[in-house]
N, C-alpha and C positions, 0 to 999 in steps of 0.2 A: 504493500500500500504506500509506503514511504517513497518508493521508486516510481510507482505508477503515476502519481499525481504530477510530479515534475515533468515526466515524459508527455503526459496529456497536455499540460500547459505549454510545453515547447512546441507540440504539434499545432495547437491552436494559434500560437504566435506565428508559426511558419505559414499556416493557411491564410492568416490575416495579411501577412506580407505578400504572399503570392497573389491573392485575390485583389489587393488594392494597389500596392506599389508596382507589381508586374502586370497589372491588367492592361490589355491592349484592345483597340478596336478590331472588329472583324475585318480581315484583309480586304474583303470584297467591297467594303464601304469606301476604301481609299482615303481615309482621313489622317492627316498629320496634325497632332495636337500641339499647339503652340503654348508651352508652359515652361517656366524657368525651373531650375533645380530647387531653388529656395521655395517657390510656390508649391512644387510637387511634394516637397518634404512637409510643408505646412499643412497641406490638405490631406496627405497620407495620415498624419497624426490625428486629424479630425475625422478620418474615415472615408474621404472622397478620393477615388482614383483620378488620374488625369482625364479620363473620359468624361467624368462628371464635371470637372472644371470646364471642359469645353461645352458639354450639354447645357449646363445650367448658367453658363456665363458668369462664373464666380469671381472673375476679375472685377466685375462691376456690381453683381448682385450679392446680397447678404446671405452667407451660408447658413445663418441661423434660421432661415425660412425653409430649409430643405432637409429631408430625411437622407442621411448618408448611406453609402453603400454598406458600410460596416453594420449600421443599425438594421438595414434591410435584411442582412444575413441572419440576424437574430430571430426573425420571424420563422426561419427554417426549423427552429427547435421548439417553437411555442406549443406544438401539438404533442411533444414528448414521444413516447414509444409508438404512437399511432401515425406519426408523420411519414415513415418510410412506406407505408401501405399506399399512399397517394401516388408514389412514383411507379407503382406496378400496373402499367396500362393493360397488361394481359388479364388482370383480375378486375379491372374497373367496372366492366359491364355486369359482372356477377355480383359485385358488392353494392353498386348504386343503381343498377337497372330496375329495381323494384320501386324506386322512389322518384326517379327522373327518367326522361326519354334519352336513351343512349344508343348511338349507332351500333348495330349488331356486329359482333365479331364473327366473321365467316370461317376463318382459319388462322392458324399460327404456323409460321415457317420455321421448321426445325430439321436439322440434318438434311437439307436439300429437298425437303418435301413439305407440302401443305397439309396440315393436320386439322381436321374438323374437331373443334373442341367440344361439340355437343355429342357427336357420335364416337369420338375417340379413334378415328381412322383416317388414313391418307385419302385426300381428294384432289381432283383436277381443278385448277382455278378457272379454266376456260368455260365450262358449263355455268359456273356461278356468275361470271362476268357476262355471259350471253343472256342470262336471265335478268340481271339487274342493270346492265348497261354502263354503270360507272361504279368504281370502288376506290377506296383509299388505302394505301399501304403506309404504315408508320412503325417506327421502331418501338419496342416495348420500353426501352430506356432512351429518352431523348435528351440531347445536350443543347437543345435550343437552335435557333436560326433556321428551322425547317429541315435540318439535315436528316436524310433518310426518308423524307416524306415523298410519296409518289402518287400520281393520279393515273388510274387504269380506266380505259374506256373501250366500249364496243358500240358502234353506231348501226349495227345490223349488217355491215359489210367489212369494215376495217377495224383492226385493233390498234390501240395506241398507248404509249406510256408518256405521261407529261406532255401530251399533245403531239408526240412524234410517232409516226406510223411504225408498227412492228408486225411481223408475221406471227401466227399463233405459236409456233415453236420458240421464237425469240421472246415473246411475252412470257410464256411458261418458264423458260430458262431464267429470265431476269427475276421473276418473282421468287423462284426457288433458290436464288442466290442471296436473297435478302434475309439472311439468317437472323432469327430473333425478332422479326417483324410480325405484325398482325395485319390482316386484310379485313377492313371494316366497310360497312355500307356507307355510301356517300350521303352526307347530310344536305338536303335540298334547302337552300336558304331563302329567306323572304325576298320579295321582288325589289324592295328598296335597296337591299345590300347587293343583290345581283346586278342591279342597274348601275351602281356606283363603280364596281369593278367585277365583271362577270367571270374572269379567268381563275379566280381563287375562291375558296370558302372564306368569307369575311366574318370573323368571330368577335365576340364581345367578352372582355375580361370583367367579371363582376366579383368583387371582394366582399365577403361577409365575415363578420367577427362576433364572437360571443363575449360579452362583457362579464365582469366578475360577478355581477348580480344575476347572470343567466340570460339577460336580454340579448337577442341576436338582431343585428341590423346590417344593411348594406353600407359599406364604408367608402367605396370608391368604384367607379366603373369607367372603362374607356373602350372604344370601338377600334378594331384594327381593319385595315383594308390593304389588300395586296396591291402590287404594282408590277410593271414590267421588270423592275429590278429584283423583286422578291420572289418571282415565280419559282416553283409551283405553289408556294404558300403565302400567307399574309403576314409572316413574321416581321416584327419591327426591326430586329437586328440584321435582317437581310435586305432592308430597304423599304419595308411596308410603311404605310401611314397609320397614325393613331390620332383619335379625336376624343376629347373628354365628353362624357355623357352626363347630362343634368339628371341627378338622382331622382328628382321629383317628377319631371316631365318625360324623361327618356329622349330628350332632344340633343342632337350632336352639335358640338362646337366646331370651330375651324381645326384642321388637322396639321400635323407636323411630321417630319421624318428625323431620324437620329442624326443623319449626316448634314442637315441644314437647319440648325436650331434657330436661326434668325427669321425664317420664312414661314408664314402661315398659309395654308391652302384652304380656301373656302370651297373650291371645286377640286375634283380629282385631276392631277396633272396629266394623266394618261388618257382618261376618257372624257374629261370636260364636264362630268356630272356633278351636281351639287352635293356637298357634304354638310356644310354648316346649315343648321336649321332643320335638317331632316329628322323625322320622328321614327324611332325604333318601333316596329310592329309589336303590339301587345306588351309593352314594357311593364305594366302593372302585373300582368300574369307571370312574366319572367321573374320578377322580384318575389312574388308570392310563392312560386314553385321552389326557388332557391332557398328562401327562408324556411319553408316547411321542411325541405330535405335536410337543411343544416340542423334543425331542431330534432330530426330523427337520428342524428349522429352527435349527441351532446359531448362525446369524447373529444371532438374537434373544437379548438378555440378560434382558428383562423383557416379560411378556405378561399382559394382563388379559382373561380370557376371559369372555364372557357365555353361560351354559349353561342349557339347559332339560332338566331330568330327565324321563325317560319311563318308562312301566311296562314297556317292552320291554327296558330295560337299556342301550339305545343312545342316549345323549343327543344332543340337537341343540346345535350351536354357532352362536349367532346372529351373533356378530362377535367380533373381537379388538381390544382398545384398546391404544394406545401409553402410556396413563397411567390413573390411577384416582382418582376422588374418595375422600377419606378421612374422610367424614362418619361412618363407622363408629366413629371415635374417640370419638364421643358415648357409645358403649357401653363401649369399652375402648381406652385410649391405646395407640399402636402404636410409639412411639419405641424402647422397650426390648424389643419383641417381634420375631418373625422378620423382618418387613418392615423394621423400623428397623435391625436388625443387618445385613440385606442392603444397605440404602442406605448405612450407615456403611462397609461393606466397599468400596464404590465411591466413597467420598468425597463423598456427596451430602448429608450432614447437616452443619449448621453446628456450630462448636465454641463453645458459649455459656459 
């Protein structure tokens, strides 16, 4: 015990150094962060990597208004021993599918084969795709940025992966090479989201938190939209757009991208479709479903839901995350908003 604690603390300090001091932008965004060594050291001590210095324009903005990267990582541990379950996408449908609408898992890729998880036997992906027309492949353990995400399609004549035509054998071979991936049903999004950017599934991040008195509320929400740069996904870290959602009305504000923190987008730069002022379909129903589901899992203090709104009023829940990126602070700092107040309640914020 006397040896274990120092080793544990040393590992935590190394992880902190690696995540903050050594943190770099994704290469495909092509960003060179202008920051002096003195400022980098100053903000490292405060918990902000150079990326956040650029994102939040800390050269001129007051860092006291922002939740730091170090503080955000503390949310990863707030759910205790139950947190790791949220990362197991292969189990997600079976755990939460009775409480919310979840895309059906058709099969799991293991040892070069597709295994039907309901029947427990090897299956051919082609008949499934022939029947459903469109499927999504995603890794059971994701490291962000949309890595490992693929769209499979069959239009009655041609097969494709991520929009590129493939022969039946090529498609089957590709799918069987994605070891550890699951093949799920495509979540058909609401018309408003499809209109803004039709080439990706455009999801909504909704964060719910359970206060110490047991009350559960929506703390923050933002909408993601794919772009030509982020294909085949809507991921922000790959170049997608994000827009703050008004929690009361479900109305979208202007959008931004990580690689251009100075510019707001009232319309989508690729499609020319309006973003600002657009209403999320059945926003009140979405909130009610998520709050009910969170109440059904009182062991969780913090949940970050990825939601797809539908025209039927019954949203799809793509996954639940144990933490959340807070790049949305490029639009509005969150330290003194609902999320920051929630984190302060649990002692997750530093006292600067």
